[in-house]
CHARMM internal coordinates of N, CA and C (Angstrom, degrees):
IC EDIT
DIST 1 N 1 CA 1.4461
DIST 1 CA 1 C 1.4848
ANGL 1 N 1 CA 1 C 108.41
DIST 1 C 2 N 1.3667
ANGL 1 CA 1 C 2 N 115.19
DIHE 1 N 1 CA 1 C 2 N 156.32
DIST 2 N 2 CA 1.4718
ANGL 1 C 2 N 2 CA 119.54
DIHE 1 CA 1 C 2 N 2 CA 174.65
DIST 2 CA 2 C 1.5325
ANGL 2 N 2 CA 2 C 105.37
DIHE 1 C 2 N 2 CA 2 C -140.40
DIST 2 C 3 N 1.4031
ANGL 2 CA 2 C 3 N 114.98
DIHE 2 N 2 CA 2 C 3 N 129.39
DIST 3 N 3 CA 1.4187
ANGL 2 C 3 N 3 CA 119.45
DIHE 2 CA 2 C 3 N 3 CA -177.42
DIST 3 CA 3 C 1.4425
ANGL 3 N 3 CA 3 C 114.80
DIHE 2 C 3 N 3 CA 3 C -128.95
DIST 3 C 4 N 1.3053
ANGL 3 CA 3 C 4 N 119.42
DIHE 3 N 3 CA 3 C 4 N 155.48
DIST 4 N 4 CA 1.4453
ANGL 3 C 4 N 4 CA 123.93
DIHE 3 CA 3 C 4 N 4 CA 161.01
DIST 4 CA 4 C 1.5443
ANGL 4 N 4 CA 4 C 105.91
DIHE 3 C 4 N 4 CA 4 C -106.37
DIST 4 C 5 N 1.2696
ANGL 4 CA 4 C 5 N 122.69
DIHE 4 N 4 CA 4 C 5 N 125.29
DIST 5 N 5 CA 1.4259
ANGL 4 C 5 N 5 CA 122.17
DIHE 4 CA 4 C 5 N 5 CA 176.87
DIST 5 CA 5 C 1.5801
ANGL 5 N 5 CA 5 C 106.51
DIHE 4 C 5 N 5 CA 5 C -144.12
DIST 5 C 6 N 1.2892
ANGL 5 CA 5 C 6 N 114.19
DIHE 5 N 5 CA 5 C 6 N 166.51
DIST 6 N 6 CA 1.4519
ANGL 5 C 6 N 6 CA 117.62
DIHE 5 CA 5 C 6 N 6 CA -174.35
DIST 6 CA 6 C 1.5042
ANGL 6 N 6 CA 6 C 111.88
DIHE 5 C 6 N 6 CA 6 C -161.59
DIST 6 C 7 N 1.3650
ANGL 6 CA 6 C 7 N 112.11
DIHE 6 N 6 CA 6 C 7 N -179.70
DIST 7 N 7 CA 1.4474
ANGL 6 C 7 N 7 CA 123.31
DIHE 6 CA 6 C 7 N 7 CA -178.95
DIST 7 CA 7 C 1.5086
ANGL 7 N 7 CA 7 C 111.26
DIHE 6 C 7 N 7 CA 7 C -136.48
DIST 7 C 8 N 1.2723
ANGL 7 CA 7 C 8 N 116.29
DIHE 7 N 7 CA 7 C 8 N 142.87
DIST 8 N 8 CA 1.4363
ANGL 7 C 8 N 8 CA 125.90
DIHE 7 CA 7 C 8 N 8 CA 170.31
DIST 8 CA 8 C 1.5173
ANGL 8 N 8 CA 8 C 107.76
DIHE 7 C 8 N 8 CA 8 C -114.49
DIST 8 C 9 N 1.3089
ANGL 8 CA 8 C 9 N 116.68
DIHE 8 N 8 CA 8 C 9 N 127.07
DIST 9 N 9 CA 1.4750
ANGL 8 C 9 N 9 CA 119.94
DIHE 8 CA 8 C 9 N 9 CA 179.85
DIST 9 CA 9 C 1.4786
ANGL 9 N 9 CA 9 C 107.50
DIHE 8 C 9 N 9 CA 9 C -121.11
DIST 9 C 10 N 1.3606
ANGL 9 CA 9 C 10 N 119.33
DIHE 9 N 9 CA 9 C 10 N 124.15
DIST 10 N 10 CA 1.4409
ANGL 9 C 10 N 10 CA 123.58
DIHE 9 CA 9 C 10 N 10 CA 173.71
DIST 10 CA 10 C 1.5425
ANGL 10 N 10 CA 10 C 110.60
DIHE 9 C 10 N 10 CA 10 C -79.17
DIST 10 C 11 N 1.2977
ANGL 10 CA 10 C 11 N 115.87
DIHE 10 N 10 CA 10 C 11 N 160.16
DIST 11 N 11 CA 1.4982
ANGL 10 C 11 N 11 CA 122.12
DIHE 10 CA 10 C 11 N 11 CA 177.34
DIST 11 CA 11 C 1.5455
ANGL 11 N 11 CA 11 C 106.97
DIHE 10 C 11 N 11 CA 11 C -64.23
DIST 11 C 12 N 1.3045
ANGL 11 CA 11 C 12 N 115.00
DIHE 11 N 11 CA 11 C 12 N 141.46
DIST 12 N 12 CA 1.4862
ANGL 11 C 12 N 12 CA 121.23
DIHE 11 CA 11 C 12 N 12 CA 173.85
DIST 12 CA 12 C 1.5192
ANGL 12 N 12 CA 12 C 110.09
DIHE 11 C 12 N 12 CA 12 C -74.56
DIST 12 C 13 N 1.3287
ANGL 12 CA 12 C 13 N 114.80
DIHE 12 N 12 CA 12 C 13 N 143.14
DIST 13 N 13 CA 1.4803
ANGL 12 C 13 N 13 CA 122.56
DIHE 12 CA 12 C 13 N 13 CA 178.53
DIST 13 CA 13 C 1.5250
ANGL 13 N 13 CA 13 C 106.61
DIHE 12 C 13 N 13 CA 13 C -98.88
DIST 13 C 14 N 1.3281
ANGL 13 CA 13 C 14 N 120.03
DIHE 13 N 13 CA 13 C 14 N 117.54
DIST 14 N 14 CA 1.4473
ANGL 13 C 14 N 14 CA 124.51
DIHE 13 CA 13 C 14 N 14 CA 178.77
DIST 14 CA 14 C 1.4956
ANGL 14 N 14 CA 14 C 107.35
DIHE 13 C 14 N 14 CA 14 C -120.35
DIST 14 C 15 N 1.3864
ANGL 14 CA 14 C 15 N 115.23
DIHE 14 N 14 CA 14 C 15 N 115.88
DIST 15 N 15 CA 1.3984
ANGL 14 C 15 N 15 CA 121.05
DIHE 14 CA 14 C 15 N 15 CA -178.42
DIST 15 CA 15 C 1.5468
ANGL 15 N 15 CA 15 C 116.23
DIHE 14 C 15 N 15 CA 15 C 48.70
DIST 15 C 16 N 1.3093
ANGL 15 CA 15 C 16 N 113.38
DIHE 15 N 15 CA 15 C 16 N 37.95
DIST 16 N 16 CA 1.5064
ANGL 15 C 16 N 16 CA 119.61
DIHE 15 CA 15 C 16 N 16 CA 177.60
DIST 16 CA 16 C 1.5351
ANGL 16 N 16 CA 16 C 116.29
DIHE 15 C 16 N 16 CA 16 C 85.13
DIST 16 C 17 N 1.3852
ANGL 16 CA 16 C 17 N 114.01
DIHE 16 N 16 CA 16 C 17 N 6.23
DIST 17 N 17 CA 1.4741
ANGL 16 C 17 N 17 CA 118.36
DIHE 16 CA 16 C 17 N 17 CA 179.19
DIST 17 CA 17 C 1.5017
ANGL 17 N 17 CA 17 C 108.25
DIHE 16 C 17 N 17 CA 17 C -123.32
DIST 17 C 18 N 1.3103
ANGL 17 CA 17 C 18 N 117.45
DIHE 17 N 17 CA 17 C 18 N 148.43
DIST 18 N 18 CA 1.4968
ANGL 17 C 18 N 18 CA 122.38
DIHE 17 CA 17 C 18 N 18 CA 177.96
DIST 18 CA 18 C 1.5828
ANGL 18 N 18 CA 18 C 109.15
DIHE 17 C 18 N 18 CA 18 C -79.85
DIST 18 C 19 N 1.2835
ANGL 18 CA 18 C 19 N 115.86
DIHE 18 N 18 CA 18 C 19 N 130.61
DIST 19 N 19 CA 1.5073
ANGL 18 C 19 N 19 CA 120.56
DIHE 18 CA 18 C 19 N 19 CA 175.23
DIST 19 CA 19 C 1.5309
ANGL 19 N 19 CA 19 C 106.50
DIHE 18 C 19 N 19 CA 19 C -81.68
DIST 19 C 20 N 1.3022
ANGL 19 CA 19 C 20 N 116.01
DIHE 19 N 19 CA 19 C 20 N 115.30
DIST 20 N 20 CA 1.4100
ANGL 19 C 20 N 20 CA 124.56
DIHE 19 CA 19 C 20 N 20 CA -177.78
DIST 20 CA 20 C 1.6297
ANGL 20 N 20 CA 20 C 113.77
DIHE 19 C 20 N 20 CA 20 C -65.82
DIST 20 C 21 N 1.2440
ANGL 20 CA 20 C 21 N 115.07
DIHE 20 N 20 CA 20 C 21 N -19.60
DIST 21 N 21 CA 1.4801
ANGL 20 C 21 N 21 CA 121.32
DIHE 20 CA 20 C 21 N 21 CA 179.05
DIST 21 CA 21 C 1.5169
ANGL 21 N 21 CA 21 C 112.41
DIHE 20 C 21 N 21 CA 21 C -96.75
DIST 21 C 22 N 1.3358
ANGL 21 CA 21 C 22 N 117.83
DIHE 21 N 21 CA 21 C 22 N 29.21
DIST 22 N 22 CA 1.5194
ANGL 21 C 22 N 22 CA 121.73
DIHE 21 CA 21 C 22 N 22 CA 177.90
DIST 22 CA 22 C 1.4748
ANGL 22 N 22 CA 22 C 106.67
DIHE 21 C 22 N 22 CA 22 C -133.83
DIST 22 C 23 N 1.3274
ANGL 22 CA 22 C 23 N 117.39
DIHE 22 N 22 CA 22 C 23 N 161.32
DIST 23 N 23 CA 1.4799
ANGL 22 C 23 N 23 CA 124.13
DIHE 22 CA 22 C 23 N 23 CA 173.38
DIST 23 CA 23 C 1.3976
ANGL 23 N 23 CA 23 C 110.86
DIHE 22 C 23 N 23 CA 23 C 87.62
DIST 23 C 24 N 1.3936
ANGL 23 CA 23 C 24 N 113.46
DIHE 23 N 23 CA 23 C 24 N 165.10
DIST 24 N 24 CA 1.4679
ANGL 23 C 24 N 24 CA 120.17
DIHE 23 CA 23 C 24 N 24 CA 177.92
DIST 24 CA 24 C 1.5461
ANGL 24 N 24 CA 24 C 112.92
DIHE 23 C 24 N 24 CA 24 C 144.22
DIST 24 C 25 N 1.2759
ANGL 24 CA 24 C 25 N 117.20
DIHE 24 N 24 CA 24 C 25 N -171.55
DIST 25 N 25 CA 1.4614
ANGL 24 C 25 N 25 CA 120.93
DIHE 24 CA 24 C 25 N 25 CA -179.11
DIST 25 CA 25 C 1.5208
ANGL 25 N 25 CA 25 C 112.49
DIHE 24 C 25 N 25 CA 25 C -129.79
DIST 25 C 26 N 1.2755
ANGL 25 CA 25 C 26 N 118.59
DIHE 25 N 25 CA 25 C 26 N 150.25
DIST 26 N 26 CA 1.4512
ANGL 25 C 26 N 26 CA 125.94
DIHE 25 CA 25 C 26 N 26 CA 176.54
DIST 26 CA 26 C 1.5366
ANGL 26 N 26 CA 26 C 108.18
DIHE 25 C 26 N 26 CA 26 C -146.55
DIST 26 C 27 N 1.3408
ANGL 26 CA 26 C 27 N 113.42
DIHE 26 N 26 CA 26 C 27 N 135.70
DIST 27 N 27 CA 1.4931
ANGL 26 C 27 N 27 CA 119.71
DIHE 26 CA 26 C 27 N 27 CA 171.99
DIST 27 CA 27 C 1.5113
ANGL 27 N 27 CA 27 C 109.91
DIHE 26 C 27 N 27 CA 27 C -118.48
DIST 27 C 28 N 1.2948
ANGL 27 CA 27 C 28 N 116.50
DIHE 27 N 27 CA 27 C 28 N 135.64
DIST 28 N 28 CA 1.5217
ANGL 27 C 28 N 28 CA 124.33
DIHE 27 CA 27 C 28 N 28 CA -178.73
DIST 28 CA 28 C 1.5042
ANGL 28 N 28 CA 28 C 109.18
DIHE 27 C 28 N 28 CA 28 C -111.69
DIST 28 C 29 N 1.3462
ANGL 28 CA 28 C 29 N 116.13
DIHE 28 N 28 CA 28 C 29 N 147.16
DIST 29 N 29 CA 1.4439
ANGL 28 C 29 N 29 CA 121.72
DIHE 28 CA 28 C 29 N 29 CA 161.44
DIST 29 CA 29 C 1.5387
ANGL 29 N 29 CA 29 C 106.77
DIHE 28 C 29 N 29 CA 29 C -105.37
DIST 29 C 30 N 1.3491
ANGL 29 CA 29 C 30 N 114.50
DIHE 29 N 29 CA 29 C 30 N 122.35
DIST 30 N 30 CA 1.4513
ANGL 29 C 30 N 30 CA 120.34
DIHE 29 CA 29 C 30 N 30 CA -165.41
DIST 30 CA 30 C 1.5149
ANGL 30 N 30 CA 30 C 111.59
DIHE 29 C 30 N 30 CA 30 C -128.76
DIST 30 C 31 N 1.3571
ANGL 30 CA 30 C 31 N 118.53
DIHE 30 N 30 CA 30 C 31 N 96.93
DIST 31 N 31 CA 1.3677
ANGL 30 C 31 N 31 CA 120.89
DIHE 30 CA 30 C 31 N 31 CA 168.76
DIST 31 CA 31 C 1.5353
ANGL 31 N 31 CA 31 C 112.51
DIHE 30 C 31 N 31 CA 31 C -75.82
DIST 31 C 32 N 1.2389
ANGL 31 CA 31 C 32 N 119.97
DIHE 31 N 31 CA 31 C 32 N 152.31
DIST 32 N 32 CA 1.4729
ANGL 31 C 32 N 32 CA 120.80
DIHE 31 CA 31 C 32 N 32 CA -177.21
DIST 32 CA 32 C 1.5645
ANGL 32 N 32 CA 32 C 115.12
DIHE 31 C 32 N 32 CA 32 C -167.29
DIST 32 C 33 N 1.2527
ANGL 32 CA 32 C 33 N 114.80
DIHE 32 N 32 CA 32 C 33 N -174.50
DIST 33 N 33 CA 1.4592
ANGL 32 C 33 N 33 CA 121.13
DIHE 32 CA 32 C 33 N 33 CA -178.76
DIST 33 CA 33 C 1.5621
ANGL 33 N 33 CA 33 C 107.32
DIHE 32 C 33 N 33 CA 33 C -132.29
DIST 33 C 34 N 1.2852
ANGL 33 CA 33 C 34 N 116.61
DIHE 33 N 33 CA 33 C 34 N 150.21
DIST 34 N 34 CA 1.4468
ANGL 33 C 34 N 34 CA 125.30
DIHE 33 CA 33 C 34 N 34 CA 174.11
DIST 34 CA 34 C 1.5181
ANGL 34 N 34 CA 34 C 112.46
DIHE 33 C 34 N 34 CA 34 C -134.10
DIST 34 C 35 N 1.2121
ANGL 34 CA 34 C 35 N 118.68
DIHE 34 N 34 CA 34 C 35 N 124.73
DIST 35 N 35 CA 1.5466
ANGL 34 C 35 N 35 CA 119.21
DIHE 34 CA 34 C 35 N 35 CA -178.69
DIST 35 CA 35 C 1.5073
ANGL 35 N 35 CA 35 C 105.05
DIHE 34 C 35 N 35 CA 35 C -121.73
DIST 35 C 36 N 1.3548
ANGL 35 CA 35 C 36 N 113.01
DIHE 35 N 35 CA 35 C 36 N 130.20
DIST 36 N 36 CA 1.5660
ANGL 35 C 36 N 36 CA 122.82
DIHE 35 CA 35 C 36 N 36 CA -178.64
DIST 36 CA 36 C 1.5364
ANGL 36 N 36 CA 36 C 105.22
DIHE 35 C 36 N 36 CA 36 C -122.16
DIST 36 C 37 N 1.3245
ANGL 36 CA 36 C 37 N 112.91
DIHE 36 N 36 CA 36 C 37 N 139.82
DIST 37 N 37 CA 1.5025
ANGL 36 C 37 N 37 CA 118.72
DIHE 36 CA 36 C 37 N 37 CA 176.36
DIST 37 CA 37 C 1.5160
ANGL 37 N 37 CA 37 C 111.01
DIHE 36 C 37 N 37 CA 37 C -110.45
DIST 37 C 38 N 1.2981
ANGL 37 CA 37 C 38 N 119.78
DIHE 37 N 37 CA 37 C 38 N 165.39
DIST 38 N 38 CA 1.4138
ANGL 37 C 38 N 38 CA 122.52
DIHE 37 CA 37 C 38 N 38 CA 175.17
DIST 38 CA 38 C 1.5236
ANGL 38 N 38 CA 38 C 112.32
DIHE 37 C 38 N 38 CA 38 C -79.67
DIST 38 C 39 N 1.3245
ANGL 38 CA 38 C 39 N 116.84
DIHE 38 N 38 CA 38 C 39 N -0.37
DIST 39 N 39 CA 1.4817
ANGL 38 C 39 N 39 CA 125.39
DIHE 38 CA 38 C 39 N 39 CA 176.72
DIST 39 CA 39 C 1.5387
ANGL 39 N 39 CA 39 C 111.68
DIHE 38 C 39 N 39 CA 39 C -91.75
DIST 39 C 40 N 1.2874
ANGL 39 CA 39 C 40 N 118.54
DIHE 39 N 39 CA 39 C 40 N 8.85
DIST 40 N 40 CA 1.5166
ANGL 39 C 40 N 40 CA 126.04
DIHE 39 CA 39 C 40 N 40 CA 176.36
DIST 40 CA 40 C 1.4893
ANGL 40 N 40 CA 40 C 112.41
DIHE 39 C 40 N 40 CA 40 C 78.74
DIST 40 C 41 N 1.4173
ANGL 40 CA 40 C 41 N 118.92
DIHE 40 N 40 CA 40 C 41 N 20.04
DIST 41 N 41 CA 1.4610
ANGL 40 C 41 N 41 CA 123.14
DIHE 40 CA 40 C 41 N 41 CA 176.98
DIST 41 CA 41 C 1.5238
ANGL 41 N 41 CA 41 C 108.14
DIHE 40 C 41 N 41 CA 41 C -104.77
DIST 41 C 42 N 1.3010
ANGL 41 CA 41 C 42 N 114.64
DIHE 41 N 41 CA 41 C 42 N 151.45
DIST 42 N 42 CA 1.4562
ANGL 41 C 42 N 42 CA 123.58
DIHE 41 CA 41 C 42 N 42 CA -178.45
DIST 42 CA 42 C 1.4748
ANGL 42 N 42 CA 42 C 109.10
DIHE 41 C 42 N 42 CA 42 C -142.51
DIST 42 C 43 N 1.3569
ANGL 42 CA 42 C 43 N 123.54
DIHE 42 N 42 CA 42 C 43 N 137.69
DIST 43 N 43 CA 1.4467
ANGL 42 C 43 N 43 CA 129.79
DIHE 42 CA 42 C 43 N 43 CA 179.58
DIST 43 CA 43 C 1.5115
ANGL 43 N 43 CA 43 C 105.74
DIHE 42 C 43 N 43 CA 43 C -126.62
DIST 43 C 44 N 1.3501
ANGL 43 CA 43 C 44 N 117.98
DIHE 43 N 43 CA 43 C 44 N 141.68
DIST 44 N 44 CA 1.4695
ANGL 43 C 44 N 44 CA 117.61
DIHE 43 CA 43 C 44 N 44 CA 168.53
DIST 44 CA 44 C 1.5338
ANGL 44 N 44 CA 44 C 108.09
DIHE 43 C 44 N 44 CA 44 C -142.85
DIST 44 C 45 N 1.3955
ANGL 44 CA 44 C 45 N 115.03
DIHE 44 N 44 CA 44 C 45 N 156.81
DIST 45 N 45 CA 1.4187
ANGL 44 C 45 N 45 CA 121.94
DIHE 44 CA 44 C 45 N 45 CA 178.07
DIST 45 CA 45 C 1.5599
ANGL 45 N 45 CA 45 C 103.40
DIHE 44 C 45 N 45 CA 45 C -150.24
DIST 45 C 46 N 1.3224
ANGL 45 CA 45 C 46 N 116.73
DIHE 45 N 45 CA 45 C 46 N 132.17
DIST 46 N 46 CA 1.4664
ANGL 45 C 46 N 46 CA 122.71
DIHE 45 CA 45 C 46 N 46 CA 175.57
DIST 46 CA 46 C 1.4782
ANGL 46 N 46 CA 46 C 111.27
DIHE 45 C 46 N 46 CA 46 C -138.43
DIST 46 C 47 N 1.3231
ANGL 46 CA 46 C 47 N 118.03
DIHE 46 N 46 CA 46 C 47 N 143.82
DIST 47 N 47 CA 1.4720
ANGL 46 C 47 N 47 CA 125.63
DIHE 46 CA 46 C 47 N 47 CA 173.95
DIST 47 CA 47 C 1.4987
ANGL 47 N 47 CA 47 C 110.94
DIHE 46 C 47 N 47 CA 47 C -111.96
DIST 47 C 48 N 1.2997
ANGL 47 CA 47 C 48 N 116.38
DIHE 47 N 47 CA 47 C 48 N 113.12
DIST 48 N 48 CA 1.5184
ANGL 47 C 48 N 48 CA 115.44
DIHE 47 CA 47 C 48 N 48 CA -176.64
DIST 48 CA 48 C 1.5210
ANGL 48 N 48 CA 48 C 110.73
DIHE 47 C 48 N 48 CA 48 C -102.17
DIST 48 C 49 N 1.3490
ANGL 48 CA 48 C 49 N 115.75
DIHE 48 N 48 CA 48 C 49 N 138.09
DIST 49 N 49 CA 1.4141
ANGL 48 C 49 N 49 CA 122.37
DIHE 48 CA 48 C 49 N 49 CA 176.06
DIST 49 CA 49 C 1.5081
ANGL 49 N 49 CA 49 C 109.93
DIHE 48 C 49 N 49 CA 49 C -111.92
DIST 49 C 50 N 1.3611
ANGL 49 CA 49 C 50 N 117.86
DIHE 49 N 49 CA 49 C 50 N 126.79
DIST 50 N 50 CA 1.4007
ANGL 49 C 50 N 50 CA 122.40
DIHE 49 CA 49 C 50 N 50 CA -175.34
DIST 50 CA 50 C 1.5178
ANGL 50 N 50 CA 50 C 111.35
DIHE 49 C 50 N 50 CA 50 C -63.48
DIST 50 C 51 N 1.3435
ANGL 50 CA 50 C 51 N 118.26
DIHE 50 N 50 CA 50 C 51 N 123.70
DIST 51 N 51 CA 1.4204
ANGL 50 C 51 N 51 CA 122.79
DIHE 50 CA 50 C 51 N 51 CA 178.61
DIST 51 CA 51 C 1.5474
ANGL 51 N 51 CA 51 C 111.90
DIHE 50 C 51 N 51 CA 51 C -109.67
DIST 51 C 52 N 1.3226
ANGL 51 CA 51 C 52 N 116.86
DIHE 51 N 51 CA 51 C 52 N -16.39
DIST 52 N 52 CA 1.4357
ANGL 51 C 52 N 52 CA 121.08
DIHE 51 CA 51 C 52 N 52 CA 176.43
DIST 52 CA 52 C 1.5051
ANGL 52 N 52 CA 52 C 108.84
DIHE 51 C 52 N 52 CA 52 C -152.77
DIST 52 C 53 N 1.3601
ANGL 52 CA 52 C 53 N 116.72
DIHE 52 N 52 CA 52 C 53 N 138.08
DIST 53 N 53 CA 1.4850
ANGL 52 C 53 N 53 CA 118.49
DIHE 52 CA 52 C 53 N 53 CA 170.21
DIST 53 CA 53 C 1.5254
ANGL 53 N 53 CA 53 C 108.97
DIHE 52 C 53 N 53 CA 53 C -149.78
DIST 53 C 54 N 1.3479
ANGL 53 CA 53 C 54 N 112.19
DIHE 53 N 53 CA 53 C 54 N 152.05
DIST 54 N 54 CA 1.4272
ANGL 53 C 54 N 54 CA 120.72
DIHE 53 CA 53 C 54 N 54 CA -178.08
DIST 54 CA 54 C 1.5272
ANGL 54 N 54 CA 54 C 105.57
DIHE 53 C 54 N 54 CA 54 C -149.74
DIST 54 C 55 N 1.3892
ANGL 54 CA 54 C 55 N 112.76
DIHE 54 N 54 CA 54 C 55 N 87.22
DIST 55 N 55 CA 1.4451
ANGL 54 C 55 N 55 CA 118.31
DIHE 54 CA 54 C 55 N 55 CA -179.51
DIST 55 CA 55 C 1.5225
ANGL 55 N 55 CA 55 C 112.73
DIHE 54 C 55 N 55 CA 55 C -98.12
DIST 55 C 56 N 1.2419
ANGL 55 CA 55 C 56 N 116.73
DIHE 55 N 55 CA 55 C 56 N 152.20
DIST 56 N 56 CA 1.4810
ANGL 55 C 56 N 56 CA 123.68
DIHE 55 CA 55 C 56 N 56 CA 179.36
DIST 56 CA 56 C 1.5514
ANGL 56 N 56 CA 56 C 110.94
DIHE 55 C 56 N 56 CA 56 C -84.05
DIST 56 C 57 N 1.3149
ANGL 56 CA 56 C 57 N 112.86
DIHE 56 N 56 CA 56 C 57 N 132.36
DIST 57 N 57 CA 1.4699
ANGL 56 C 57 N 57 CA 117.78
DIHE 56 CA 56 C 57 N 57 CA 174.39
DIST 57 CA 57 C 1.5782
ANGL 57 N 57 CA 57 C 114.50
DIHE 56 C 57 N 57 CA 57 C 64.97
DIST 57 C 58 N 1.3061
ANGL 57 CA 57 C 58 N 115.03
DIHE 57 N 57 CA 57 C 58 N -142.83
DIST 58 N 58 CA 1.4904
ANGL 57 C 58 N 58 CA 119.09
DIHE 57 CA 57 C 58 N 58 CA -176.70
DIST 58 CA 58 C 1.5380
ANGL 58 N 58 CA 58 C 108.18
DIHE 57 C 58 N 58 CA 58 C -103.83
DIST 58 C 59 N 1.3131
ANGL 58 CA 58 C 59 N 117.37
DIHE 58 N 58 CA 58 C 59 N 113.58
DIST 59 N 59 CA 1.4938
ANGL 58 C 59 N 59 CA 120.17
DIHE 58 CA 58 C 59 N 59 CA -179.95
DIST 59 CA 59 C 1.5278
ANGL 59 N 59 CA 59 C 106.86
DIHE 58 C 59 N 59 CA 59 C -145.35
DIST 59 C 60 N 1.3216
ANGL 59 CA 59 C 60 N 112.92
DIHE 59 N 59 CA 59 C 60 N 164.75
DIST 60 N 60 CA 1.4729
ANGL 59 C 60 N 60 CA 116.64
DIHE 59 CA 59 C 60 N 60 CA 177.17
DIST 60 CA 60 C 1.4736
ANGL 60 N 60 CA 60 C 109.68
DIHE 59 C 60 N 60 CA 60 C -80.94
DIST 60 C 61 N 1.3561
ANGL 60 CA 60 C 61 N 118.90
DIHE 60 N 60 CA 60 C 61 N 136.60
DIST 61 N 61 CA 1.4498
ANGL 60 C 61 N 61 CA 121.62
DIHE 60 CA 60 C 61 N 61 CA -178.18
DIST 61 CA 61 C 1.5278
ANGL 61 N 61 CA 61 C 110.65
DIHE 60 C 61 N 61 CA 61 C -77.81
DIST 61 C 62 N 1.2771
ANGL 61 CA 61 C 62 N 114.64
DIHE 61 N 61 CA 61 C 62 N 151.73
DIST 62 N 62 CA 1.4923
ANGL 61 C 62 N 62 CA 122.90
DIHE 61 CA 61 C 62 N 62 CA -179.51
DIST 62 CA 62 C 1.5625
ANGL 62 N 62 CA 62 C 104.65
DIHE 61 C 62 N 62 CA 62 C -100.13
DIST 62 C 63 N 1.2841
ANGL 62 CA 62 C 63 N 120.49
DIHE 62 N 62 CA 62 C 63 N 120.08
DIST 63 N 63 CA 1.4425
ANGL 62 C 63 N 63 CA 126.76
DIHE 62 CA 62 C 63 N 63 CA -178.86
DIST 63 CA 63 C 1.4899
ANGL 63 N 63 CA 63 C 109.56
DIHE 62 C 63 N 63 CA 63 C -90.40
DIST 63 C 64 N 1.3826
ANGL 63 CA 63 C 64 N 115.71
DIHE 63 N 63 CA 63 C 64 N -46.61
DIST 64 N 64 CA 1.4406
ANGL 63 C 64 N 64 CA 120.55
DIHE 63 CA 63 C 64 N 64 CA -175.28
DIST 64 CA 64 C 1.4620
ANGL 64 N 64 CA 64 C 112.42
DIHE 63 C 64 N 64 CA 64 C -156.71
DIST 64 C 65 N 1.3361
ANGL 64 CA 64 C 65 N 119.08
DIHE 64 N 64 CA 64 C 65 N 167.99
DIST 65 N 65 CA 1.4333
ANGL 64 C 65 N 65 CA 121.24
DIHE 64 CA 64 C 65 N 65 CA 175.86
DIST 65 CA 65 C 1.5572
ANGL 65 N 65 CA 65 C 107.54
DIHE 64 C 65 N 65 CA 65 C -150.55
DIST 65 C 66 N 1.3238
ANGL 65 CA 65 C 66 N 115.46
DIHE 65 N 65 CA 65 C 66 N 152.79
DIST 66 N 66 CA 1.4696
ANGL 65 C 66 N 66 CA 123.86
DIHE 65 CA 65 C 66 N 66 CA -176.72
DIST 66 CA 66 C 1.4879
ANGL 66 N 66 CA 66 C 103.25
DIHE 65 C 66 N 66 CA 66 C -121.49
DIST 66 C 67 N 1.3572
ANGL 66 CA 66 C 67 N 117.49
DIHE 66 N 66 CA 66 C 67 N 128.29
DIST 67 N 67 CA 1.4498
ANGL 66 C 67 N 67 CA 124.74
DIHE 66 CA 66 C 67 N 67 CA -179.68
DIST 67 CA 67 C 1.4885
ANGL 67 N 67 CA 67 C 109.49
DIHE 66 C 67 N 67 CA 67 C -130.87
DIST 67 C 68 N 1.2806
ANGL 67 CA 67 C 68 N 115.58
DIHE 67 N 67 CA 67 C 68 N 130.13
DIST 68 N 68 CA 1.4986
ANGL 67 C 68 N 68 CA 123.06
DIHE 67 CA 67 C 68 N 68 CA -179.47
DIST 68 CA 68 C 1.5240
ANGL 68 N 68 CA 68 C 109.13
DIHE 67 C 68 N 68 CA 68 C -132.44
DIST 68 C 69 N 1.2901
ANGL 68 CA 68 C 69 N 116.60
DIHE 68 N 68 CA 68 C 69 N 159.55
DIST 69 N 69 CA 1.5031
ANGL 68 C 69 N 69 CA 121.32
DIHE 68 CA 68 C 69 N 69 CA 175.84
DIST 69 CA 69 C 1.4932
ANGL 69 N 69 CA 69 C 111.45
DIHE 68 C 69 N 69 CA 69 C -165.77
DIST 69 C 70 N 1.2983
ANGL 69 CA 69 C 70 N 108.16
DIHE 69 N 69 CA 69 C 70 N 163.54
DIST 70 N 70 CA 1.5343
ANGL 69 C 70 N 70 CA 123.27
DIHE 69 CA 69 C 70 N 70 CA -173.93
DIST 70 CA 70 C 1.5613
ANGL 70 N 70 CA 70 C 105.83
DIHE 69 C 70 N 70 CA 70 C -130.06
DIST 70 C 71 N 1.2967
ANGL 70 CA 70 C 71 N 118.74
DIHE 70 N 70 CA 70 C 71 N 129.89
DIST 71 N 71 CA 1.4599
ANGL 70 C 71 N 71 CA 120.00
DIHE 70 CA 70 C 71 N 71 CA 177.72
DIST 71 CA 71 C 1.4764
ANGL 71 N 71 CA 71 C 107.06
DIHE 70 C 71 N 71 CA 71 C -130.42
DIST 71 C 72 N 1.4111
ANGL 71 CA 71 C 72 N 111.33
DIHE 71 N 71 CA 71 C 72 N 156.16
DIST 72 N 72 CA 1.4586
ANGL 71 C 72 N 72 CA 122.99
DIHE 71 CA 71 C 72 N 72 CA 176.88
DIST 72 CA 72 C 1.5106
ANGL 72 N 72 CA 72 C 107.67
DIHE 71 C 72 N 72 CA 72 C -140.34
DIST 72 C 73 N 1.3231
ANGL 72 CA 72 C 73 N 118.18
DIHE 72 N 72 CA 72 C 73 N 131.85
DIST 73 N 73 CA 1.4952
ANGL 72 C 73 N 73 CA 120.47
DIHE 72 CA 72 C 73 N 73 CA 177.14
DIST 73 CA 73 C 1.5532
ANGL 73 N 73 CA 73 C 105.45
DIHE 72 C 73 N 73 CA 73 C -93.03
DIST 73 C 74 N 1.2657
ANGL 73 CA 73 C 74 N 115.45
DIHE 73 N 73 CA 73 C 74 N 128.89
DIST 74 N 74 CA 1.5470
ANGL 73 C 74 N 74 CA 121.10
DIHE 73 CA 73 C 74 N 74 CA 176.37
DIST 74 CA 74 C 1.5607
ANGL 74 N 74 CA 74 C 108.62
DIHE 73 C 74 N 74 CA 74 C -88.23
END
COOR INIT
IC SEED 1 N 1 CA 1 C
IC BUILD
């Protein structure tokens, strides 16, 4: 599988004031694999590389992320 996915982060509220060094947007290009079985189980794993980011203020950049999951159909 191949996905574009992303995150939107709002600014943190600290004692009633917005922290200017929080929040922003990031978009990932995430190739991955999904495996499904006839026993109603499903597994997935994807590795996302940041292709766009727009963070507020001074923050650590996000270069990549790894996402995995396990599913079961009832």
